[in-house]
LONU-764074 format. One record per residue: residue in one letter; x, y, z of N, C-alpha, C, O in turn. Coordinates in pm, whole numbers, plus 32768, in hexadecimal, padded with zeros to 4 digits. Example, Ala and Ser with C-alpha at 12.3 -4.5 7.8 and 13.67 -1.06 7.14 Angstrom:
<recs>
A85277DC7830C84CE7E3E830C85287EB6830C85907EB4834ES85057F1F82C485577F9682CA850A80038313853D80728324
</recs>
This chain:
<recs>
MA0543D43E9E4A0173D33EA699F7F3D30EA5D9F443D7CEA11V9F413CD7EAA89EB03CC8EAA59E6F3D2FEB019E9E3D45EB70N9E033D6CEAD29DB93DC9EB269D563D7FEB809D303D0DEB64C9D2F3DC0EBE99CC83D8EEC449C473D77EBF59C1C3DCFEBAAV9C093D02EC069B8F3CE4EBBA9B163D2BEBF49AAD3D31EBB4I9B233D62EC6D9AB03D9FECB09AA23E32EC889A373E5CEC5CC9B0D3E7FEC989B083F0CEC709B2E3F1EEBDE9B033F7DEB9DG9B803EC1EBA99BAC3EC9EB1E9C123F35EB049C313F51EA90I9C473F73EB6D9CA13FE7EB5C9D2A3FCDEB979D8F3FD6EB52R9D2E3FACEC189DAE3F9EEC5E9DEC3F14EC439DA33EB3EC2BP9E713F0BEC499EB23E89EC339E943E28ECA49E8D3E4EED19A9E823DAAEC809E6F3D41ECE39EF23D27ED2D9F5E3D36ECF4V9EE73CFFEDAB9F5E3CE4EDFC9F4F3C5DEE419EDF3C2EEE59G9FC03C20EE609FC03BA5EEAD9F703B36EE6C9F673B2DEDF2K9F373AE1EEC09EE83A70EE8F9E5F3A9CEE5B9E213A55EE0DG9E313B11EE869DAF3B40EE5C9D453B2BEEC79D643B17EF3CE9CC83B30EE9D9C553B21EEF69C273A8FEEF89C113A53EE8FH9C193A58EF709BDD39D3EF7D9B4739DFEF619AFF3A24EFAAV9B18399CEEF99A88399EEEDD9A3D395FEF5299E1399CEF8AW9A6538E5EF779A3738A9EFF59A9C38CFF05F9B1138AAF053P9A743917F0C79AD53949F1299B2D38DAF1619B003869F175A9BAA38FCF17C9C09389AF1B29BD63862F2379BE337EBF250W9B9D38B8F28C9B6C3889F30E9AFA3824F2FD9AEF37C5F34BF9AA53839F2999A3537DFF2819A683755F2559A3736EEF284L9ACB3754F1FC9B0136D5F1CC9B4F368EF23A9B493613F246K9B9936DBF28B9BE3369DF2FA9B84365EF35F9B9E35F1F392D9B1636A3F37B9AB2366AF3D69A7B35E7F39F9A6D3584F3E8A9A5D35E7F31D9A27356EF2DF9A8D34FDF2DF9A6B3489F2FAD9B0B351EF2C29B7434B7F2C29B89347EF34E9BA23406F35DA9B7F34D4F3B49B9134A5F43D9B233443F4679B3833EEF4BDA9AAE3451F4279A3E33F8F4479A483372F4009A003314F421G9AA13369F39D9AB132ECF3549AD03303F2C29AB6336EF28CA9B08329DF2829B2B32A6F1F49AAC32AFF19F9A423282F1CAP9AB632EAF1279A4132F0F0CE9A0A3264F0B39A563205F0A2S9987325AF0B1994731D8F09B993131BBF00898FB3152EFE5F995B3217EFB299413207EF2399C13218EED49A203258EF01G99C331DDEE5C9A2F31F5EDFD9A03325DED989993328FED9EW9A5B327DED3B9A3D32E2ECD69A0A329FEC579A3C3237EC2DS99A432DCEC1A996B32A5EBA199423315EB4399393389EB6BS992932F1EAC698F9334FEA61988F3309EA0E98A832A1E9D1N98153343EA0C97A53307E9C4978D3277E9F0976C3221E99EG979D325FEA71978231DAEAA697F43177EA9997E93107EACAE9861319EEA5798D43146EA459943316EEAA6996731E3EAADA9977310DEAEF99E1312AEB509A5F315BEB0B9A883123EAA5L9A9D31C4EB429B2031EEEB129B89318FEB4A9B813166EBBEL9BEB316CEAF79C4E3108EB1D9CD83146EB2D9CFA31A6EAE9N9D27310CEB889DB13139EB999E0C30EFEB379DDC30A8EADER9E8F30FEEB479EEE30C1EAEA9EE83029EAEB9F0E2FE7EA8AD9EB72FF2EB5A9EAC2F60EB659E222F2EEB3E9DFD2EBCEB5AD9DD52F85EAFB9D4D2F63EAD09CF22F3FEB459C972EEDEB37E9D0C2F7CEBB69CB62F6BEC2A9C662FEBEC409C953057EC1BP9BEE2FE1EC7A9B9D3059EC909BEA30C4ECDD9C2F30A7ED3FL9BDD3140ECAF9C2331B1ECEC9BDF31D3ED709B6C3200ED73H9C2731BEEDDD9BF031D4EE629C5E320DEEBA9CD031DDEEB7F9C3C3272EF089CA132B6EF5A9C7E32AAEFEE9C09329FF013A9CE532AEF03F9CD032AAF0D09C9E3330F1059C633336F171E9CB5339CF0B89C883421F0DF9C35345FF0709C413439EFFCR9BE034BFF0949B933508F0319BEF355FEFDC9C4F3599F00EQ9BD03566EF5D9C2135B5EF029C06364AEF159B943675EF22R9C723699EF169C65372AEF1D9C483760EE919C7E3730EE2EL9BF137C5EE8B9BCD3807EE0E9BED389AEE1D9BB938DDEE76L9C4338CFEDC59C763957EDD29C5D39A9ED559C613974ECE6V9C433A2AED679C3A3A88ECF79C9F3AF7ED0F9CB83B1CED82P9CDA3B2FECA59D373B9FECB69CF03C16ECF69C833C3DECCAA9D2B3C4FED5D9CEE3CBFEDA39D593D1CEDD99DC83CF1EDFAC9D373D9CEDE29D933DFEEE1B9D803E05EEB39D203DCEEEE8R9DDC3E47EEF79DD43E51EF899D553E98EFB69D153E6FF017S9D323F03EF6F9CBF3F53EF989C3E3F01EF8F9BEF3F00EFEEC9C283EBEEF1F9BAE3E6EEF0F9BAC3DF9EF709B443DD7EFA8N9C1F3DBBEF839C283D4BEFE09BFF3D77F06D9BB33D32F0B1A9C313DEBF0979C103E1EF11C9B7D3E43F1279B3D3E2AF18DT9B463E7FF0BD9AB93EA6F0BE9A5E3E2CF0C899FD3E2EF114L9A7C3DC3F07D9A2B3D4AF0829A303D0AF10C99CC3CD6F13DD9AA53D0FF14A9AB23CD6F1D09A5C3D23F2339A173CE7F286T9A603DA7F22A9A153DFBF288997F3DF1F27299313DE8F2D1R99553DF2F1F398C63DFAF1D698803D72F1D7980C3D69F1FDF98C63D09F1AD98843C88F19B98B33C1BF1FB98623BD2F233E99373C11F20F996A3BA2F25F994F3BB4F2F499153B5DF334K99783C24F32A996B3C39F3BB98DA3C36F3EB98BE3BF4F44FP987A3C7AF3A797F03C75F3D997B13BEAF3D397573BCCF422A97DF3B95F377979F3B13F36497E43AA2F3AF97AB3A36F3C1K985F3ABAF3DB98B33A4CF40D987139FFF480986E3984F47EE983E3A45F4E398063A02F558978B39B0F5349780393CF55EI972F39E9F4E696B439A1F4C596D0392EF464969138C5F46FV972E3940F407975238D2F3AD978F385FF3FD976F37EBF3E4R97E4387FF45B98223816F4AD97B937CEF50497CE375BF52BR974C3810F52096E337D0F56F968A3776F519965F370BF545L966D37A3F49F960D375CF44B964C36F1F3F296143685F3E3A96BF370FF3B896F936B6F35397103628F38696F035C9F33EP97463614F400975C358AF42E96DC353AF44096E034BFF448N9669357FF44795E8353CF45A9594353EF3DC9519353FF3E2S95D7353DF3689591353FF2E6953835BAF2D994CF35B5F29AW9564362AF316952236ACF30E949C36AFF35794483706F33EV94893650F3B19411364BF402942B368FF4889496367FF4C3G93C936DBF4B693D43720F536938E37A6F531938737E5F4C7D935937D1F5A193143852F5A7937638C4F58E93E638C4F5C1A934C3924F53E939E399BF52493433A12F51092D53A07F4D9E93713A85F53D93263B01F52993323B2FF49893883B01F44EA92D93B8BF47392DA3BBDF3E993603BFEF3C793933BECF359R93993C49F42694193C8BF40B94893C24F3F694E73C3CF3ABE947D3BB1F43A94E23B48F42994D53B06F3A1953A3AEFF35EW945C3AE7F37794493AB0F2F194713B15F28694A23AEFF21CA945D3B96F2A394893BFDF24495203BF9F23395533C06F1C3A95693BE9F2A195FB3BDFF29A96253B62F24E96833B66F1FFV95DF3AF3F26595FC3A78F21B95DF3A8BF186962B3A5DF131G95723AD1F16695503AE9F0DB95BA3B3AF09395E03B19F023L95E93BA5F0D296533BF6F09596D23BA4F08497173BAFF01EW96F23B53F0E697693AFDF0E297623A9DF06D97C23A8DF022F96EF3A5BF05D96DE39FEEFEE96DD3A47EF6797113A13EF05A96A23ABEEF62969E3B08EEE4972B3B27EEB497483B1AEE3DK97833B50EF0E980E3B69EEE9984F3AECEEB198953AF1EE4DI98373A7CEEF3987339FEEEC7984139D6EE3D989139B4EDE5L97BE39DBEE29978639AFEDA997AA3A0DED3797B539E2ECC4L97BB3A8EED5597E53AECECED98713ACBECB9988B3AD5EC41L98CA3AA6ED1499573A93ECEF997A3A05ECC699DF39EEEC84A992739A3ECEC994D3916ECDC995F38ECEC4C99AF3892EC30T9917392BEBEF99203900EB6399693966EB0B995E3962EA91H99B439C0EB4A9A033A20EAFC9A6C39D5EAA99AA43972EAD9P9A873A02EA2E9AE939BCE9DA9B7339AFEA1A9BBE3952E9F9L9B963A0AEA759C193A05EAB69C1539C3EB3F9C7A39C1EB86A9BA2398DEB669B993943EBE49BDC38BCEBD29BB7386FEB7AM9C4038A0EC259C913827EC149C9337D2EC939CAA3805ED01H9C7C374FEC809C9136EFECEC9D2636CDECF59D7436EEEC9CQ9D49368CED609DD53666ED739E0135FBED109E7435F9ECE5H9DA735A1ECEB9DCB3530EC969DA9354DEC049D37356FEBE6P9E0A3542EBA89DF23565EB1B9D863511EAD89D413542EA7FK9D763494EB019D11343EEAC39C853475EADC9C2E3470EA85I9C6F34A9EB549BEC34E3EB739BD53560EB1F9B663577EAEFN9C3D35B0EB0D9C2E362BEAC09C053610EA309BC03661E9F3K9C30359FE9F99C0B357EE96F9B753569E9609B3E3577E8F3H9B333546E9CD9AA53525E9C79A4E358AEA1299D73573EA24R9A8835F8EA3D9A3A3656EA8D99D1369CEA3699E136A8E9BDI996936CAEA7698FD3710EA31991F37A4EA28993F37E3EA8DI991737DCE9AF9930386AE99998AA38B1E98C9859388DE937G98933914E9E09814395CE9DE981739D7E986987939F2E940D97AA3A22E98B97993A99E936979C3B1AE98597773B84E952W97C73B14EA0397CF3B8DEA5498423BE4EA2398AC3BB1E9FEE982D3C67EA2498923CC6E9F798B73D25EA6898733D2BEACET99233D70EA5499543DCAEABD98E83E2AEAEC98E33E4CEB62E98913E55EA9398283EB4EABA97C93E78EB22978A3EC1EB6FH97BE3DF3EB2597673DB2EB8797A53DAFEC1297603D92EC74F98273DCDEC1C986D3DC6EC9C98743E4DECE4989F3E52ED57S984C3EB9ECA298653F3EECDA98283F51ED6498653F8FEDBBW97B03F1BED7A976E3F2EEDFC97B83EE7EE6E97A53F08EEE3L980C3E85EE4B98573E3EEEB298B73E9BEEFC98D63E84EF71I98E53F02EEB899503F55EEF2992C3FE9EF0099794034EF3CD98B94014EECA989A40A4EED1983A40C8EF429812413CEF4EG98154066EF9497C14082F007972C4086EFED96DE409BF049T97024074EF6F96744077EF4F96343FEEEF6A967B3F89EF70P95B03FEBEF7B956C3F6AEF9195713F15EF1195953F48EEA7P954E3E96EF1B95443E44EEA294E03E82EE41947A3EB8EE6DP94F93E7DEDC0949A3EB4ED5F94103E75ED7194063DFFED93P93A63EC1ED5C931E3E8BED7092FF3E16ED1492A93DC3ED35D93423E0EECA293293DA1EC44938D3D2FEC5293963CDAEBFAL93D73D2CECBF942C3CBAECE093E63C6BED4E93D03C9FEDBBS93C43BEEED32937A3B9CED9193CB3B21EDB994113AE7ED67L93BF3AFCEE3793FE3A83EE6B93943A31EEB293613A59EF1BW937339BEEE77930E3966EEB1935038F0EEF593B538BBEEC5A931838C6EF64934D3854EFAF92DA37F9EFD792703828F000F92F23777EFCB92923717F00192DB36A0F03D93503687F01FR92963659F09292D035E4F0D592D93572F0709275354CF032A9351353CF060936634E0EFF093B93467F0189410346FF06EE939B33F8EFD793F13383EFDC94493384EF60942A33C9EEFFR94B43337EF629514333CEEF494F732D5EE88954932BFEE2FE94833296EE90945A3235EE2B93F53275EDCC93A432C9EDF4K93FD324CED4D939B327BECED9313323BED09930A31CCED3CG92AC3286ECE592243252ECF191D03288EC7F920432B2EC18T91503286EC9290F432BBEC2D90E03350EC4590B53377ECB2P90FF33A5EBE390EA3435EBF590583454EC138FFD3413EBDET904234B7EC668FBA34DFEC878F843547EC268F0A3559EC1BA8FDE358DEBE08FB135F4EB82901F3613EB1E90963603EB39R8FF43640EAA890503675EA43903D370CEA3E8FCC373CEA38V90AB3755EA4190A537E7EA4390F7381FE9CF916B37F8E9BCL90BC3879E983910238B7E91391643920E94591403979E993L91E03916E91792473979E93992A83984E8C493023931E8B8P929739E7E86D92F039F3E7F9937F3A11E82293993A4FE889K93DD39E2E7CF94683A06E7E494823A95E7B594D03ADEE7F3V94403ABBE74894503B42E70F93C83B72E6E0937A3B24E6A8V93AB3BF1E6F693303C2FE6C493563C96E65B93AD3CEAE670Q93133C8FE5E8932F3CEAE57892B63D44E56092443D15E55EL92D03DC5E54E92673E26E530925C3E3CE49A92AD3E09E44CD91F63E8BE47191E03EA1E3E2924D3EF7E3A292563EFBE327D929F3F3BE3F2930D3F89E3BA938E3F37E3AD93F63F6BE387G93843EB6E3CD93F83E5DE3C2944E3E55E43E94A73E01E446S94353EABE4A094863EA8E51A94653E2AE56C93F43DF8E568T94C73DFAE5B594B53D80E60394DE3D96E69595353DE7E6B3T949C3D4DE6ED94B83D54E77C94C53CC6E7B394673C77E7A5P95373CA4E7F095453C1DE82A94FC3C10E8AE94F13C6FE8FBF94CB3B98E8C7948B3B75E94694DE3B04E98594B53A90E97DP95513B22E9C395A73AB9E9F8956B3A74EA73951D3AAFEABDM959339F7EA85956139A7EAF595D0394CEB28961F3918EADAT95D63939EBAC962C38D4EBE995D93888EC50959338C4ECA1M95E23804EC4B959C37B0ECAB95FF3750ECEC9657371BECA9I95F1373AED6D964836DEEDB495F83698EE22959F36D2EE5FT961B361BEE3995DC35CEEEA5964635A4EF0996AA3565EEE5L963135C6EF8696843598EFF596323534F04695BE351AF028E967034FDF0AC962834A0F10295B434E7F14495C73539F19EG953934C8F11794C234FDF15794853578F117941735A0F13EI94C835B5F0B594933632F07E94B83641EFEB9527361FEFC1C94593673EF9D94723695EF11945F372BEF0093FD3764EF30L94BE376BEEBA94BC37FCEEA794C4381DEE14951137E1EDC9T9473387EEDEA947138AAED5F94793942ED5C94243986ED94L94E03976ED1A94F43A06ED0C94D83A2CEC7B951339F3EC1FV947F3A8CEC6694593AB6EBDF94553B4EEBD794233B91EC32Y948B3B83EB6A947B3C12EB4B94173C1CEADA942D3BE5EA6DH93A83C61EAF293393C67EA92930C3CF9EA83929F3D1DEAAEP93603D4EEA4893463DDEEA4492C43E02E9FC92B23DE4E986G926B3E44EA4491F13E77EA0891863E10E9ED91213E30E9ADW91993D94EA1C91363D2CEA02912A3CD6EA8091843C89EAA0A90BC3CE4EAC590A73C9BEB4390993C05EB2A90783BDAEABCI90B43BB7EB9290A53B26EB8C904A3AFAEBFE90613B1CEC72D8FE13AAFEBDB8F8C3A71EC408FC339E5EC5D8FB13989EC0EH900639D7ECCE90423956ECF08FD638FFED328FA13924ED9BP8FB5388EECF58F443840ED298F5A3809EDB58EFA37FDEE01L8FD537E9EDDA8FED37B5EE618FD93821EECA8FAB3803EF39V8FFC389CEEAA8FE4390BEF068F4E391FEF1A8F1E3933EF8AA8F033918EEAB8E723929EEB38E3138BEEF098DCB38D6EF49E8E6E3846EF0A8E3737D7EF588E6A37D6EFE98E403784F039G8EC53831F0098F003830F08D8F6A37C6F09F8F8B37A0F10FA8FA23794F02D90063729F0329093375DF01790F2370EF013A90A337DFF0049127381AEFEB912638A9F01F90BD38E4F036W919E38DFF03391B03968F061920239B7EFFC9255397FEFB4E91E83A3AEFF892403A96EFAF92933ADFF019925C3B18F077L93183ADCF00993713B06F07693B13B8FF06593FA3BBAF0BFL93993BD5EFF893D93C58EFE7937B3CCDF00293A93D39F028H92F93CB9EFEF929D3D2AEFFA92253D0EF05591E83D6BF089N92033C8FF069918F3C6BF0BB91B83C02F12291783B99F12ET92213C1FF16A925D3BBBF1C191FE3B97F23491CB3BEFF279P91E63B15F247918D3AEAF2B391D93AD5F33592533ADEF339E918F3AB9F39D91CB3A80F416919439F4F424912639D6F3F6G91E1399DF46491AE3916F475921838ACF461929038C7F463D91E83833F44C923C37BCF4449226377BF3BD91B43762F395L9293375FF3769288371DF2F492413696F30192043667F2A1A92483659F376920635D8F38C916F35E1F380912B357CF371D9138365BF38890A8366DF379907C3662F2E790043656F2CCL90DB3665F28A90BA3657F1FC90BD35C3F1D691053575F214P9070359CF17090723510F14490F934ECF107913B3540F0CAL9121346FF117919D343EF0DB91803418F04A912A33C4F02FL91C93457EFED91B13444EF5E922F3414EF18929D3428EF4BP922133D3EEA4929933B5EE5592DA3437EE269295349BEE12F935E3435EE1593A234B2EDF0937334E7ED699382355EED4DN933A348FED14930934BAEC91927234D1EC94922E34BCEC2FA923D34FBED0791AD3511ED13917A3575ECAB9109356AEC7CI91CE35D6EC8891AC3635EC1E91FD3613EBA19278360EEBA5N91B635FBEB3491F635E6EAB291F8366CEA6991933697EA32W926B36ADEA6B92773730EA2A9285371AE99392E936E4E964R92213745E9499224373BE8B6926737B9E88192323827E890R92DE37A8E84293333819E82193483825E78A93AF37F7E757P92E93862E7429303387BE6B4937D38D5E6A39394392FE6F4N93CA38BBE63A9442390CE6239420399EE612946539F6E647T93B539BAE5C8938A3A44E5B292F23A4BE5AF92B139F7E571V92BC3AAEE5F2922E3ACFE5E892233B59E5A992623BB8E5D8V91D43B64E54091BF3BE4E4FA91373C1BE52390D13BD8E514L91363C95E55790B93CD4E580906F3D0FE50890AC3D31E4A2E8FED3D1BE5158F9D3D5BE4AE8FC63DEEE4A08FFB3E2AE4FED8FAE3E25E42B8FD53EAFE40E8F9C3F10E4768F273F06E49DG8FEF3F6BE4A18FC53FD3E4FD8FCF3FAFE5908FC64006E5E5L8FE23F30E5AF8FEC3F08E63B90793F1BE66F90DB3F0CE626R90833F3DE6EF91053F59E72B910F3F12E7B490AA3EEDE7F1L918A3F02E7E091A33ECAE86591993F3BE8CB91FE3F6BE8FED911F3F65E8E691093FDBE93B90B53FBCE9B690844018E9F8G90A33F3BE9D490563F15EA488FC13F08EA308F773EEAEA8DT8F933F1EE9B48F033F18E9988ED73E95E9598E5F3E7EE948L8F353E3EE9358F113DBFE8F58ED33D5FE95A8EF83D63E9CFP8E773D09E92E8E483C9FE9888EBE3C4BE9B68F1B3C36E969P8EBC3C1AEA308F323BD4EA658F523B54EA188EFA3B12E9E2L8FD23B34EA168FFC3AAFE9ED8FC93A4CEA558FCB3A68EACDG8F9C39D9EA268F64397BEA868F5838EFEA518FA438C6E9F9V8EF938A6EA888EED3817EA6F8EBD37FBE9E18E63383DE9AEI8EFD3798E9A28ED43765E9208E7B36ECE9378E9C3694E986T8E0A36E7E8F18DB23673E8FE8DB43622E87D8E0C35CDE86BG8D563639E8248D4F35E7E7AB8DAD3611E73D8DF035BDE701S8DB43693E7218E0436C5E6B28E8D36F2E6E48EA03701E75DP8EED3709E6878F733736E6B28F7537C0E6F18FD537E5E735I8F09380DE6DB8F023896E7108E8938A1E76C8E1D3873E748P8E9838DCE7E38E2438F1E83A8DB7393FE7F28DD4399AE7A5G8D3A391CE80C8CCB395CE7C78CCA39F3E7D78CA13A3AE77CS8CF43A24E84B8CF33AB4E8648D593B00E8108D563B7BE80BL8DB53AB6E7CE8E203AF7E7818E113AE1E6EB8E6B3B05E69EI8DA13AA7E6C18D8E3A8DE6328D943B0FE5E18DCA3B10E573D8D5C3B7BE6178D5C3BFBE5D08DD73C4FE5EF8DE13CC2E5C3V8E343C17E6398EAD3C5FE6608F263C2EE6128F7B3C7DE5E9I8F2E3BABE5FF8FA23B6DE5BF8F853B50E52D8F273B07E50DR8FD53B89E4D58FC33B72E44590053AF1E4198FD03AA9E3C4A907A3AD4E45390C33A5BE42C911A3A2FE4A091473A80E4F2A913239ADE4A5918B3974E50A91D93902E4CB919F38A6E491S925D3908E4D692B2389FE49E92E53846E50E93353871E561F92B637C9E50F92DE376AE57793563718E547938736C2E591
</recs>
């Protein structure tokens, strides 16, 4: 029997937890069939007849979950966000919202992005599952979802107004996949990014190492877990979904004696060299 992926303790029951809530997908389906087919690395996925894989309904994505965690997620994330999501989503996330409403949306999206790339997250169609993205999030990253605590201070969710076409990135930002200390210990920095109609969201866990997000500094993006704004997404500039080019070395090794304790200069924009100038004396090696 498979255990719940959220608590990691109790057995999973039934179909599990809908990563994208059933009500959200039903609302979207009622508004019309998906306008896109499924692809991987720019190549269309094909059905048995060698035709592009396209469905009349949005695919459900499920993770194994126990009754207790399922109920907690519904109470803490789904119910508070449902009304505001139903108001904003049909309008490409444009519309005035109070800070508390954007906070509810931020928590709702954080839950989705945490679970969407779990190794046991399964779509209804097996062909899609063969090409799904597997993330680096672990059970320890899910604990705040169910224990009533706020999002960790080093978990950030950035949002900006986005089109679904690629364009020229406005900045390159260093974000290691793993950070290694002089004692050999390693810490993962997992990330999930997704673009919906009108909005791009990036969730990053960066324990002990702050990130200066250039779009936030320019007033072109919001952070939704800790510094939630009030306002209308339409007030932000429309950017390509790849406006930020996240440069992700497999491993960054810190100089001897340095620790992930909040005292390091922030991760930020890369200009000429592969490493930001402020981090030259911080990073001993980086494997790209």
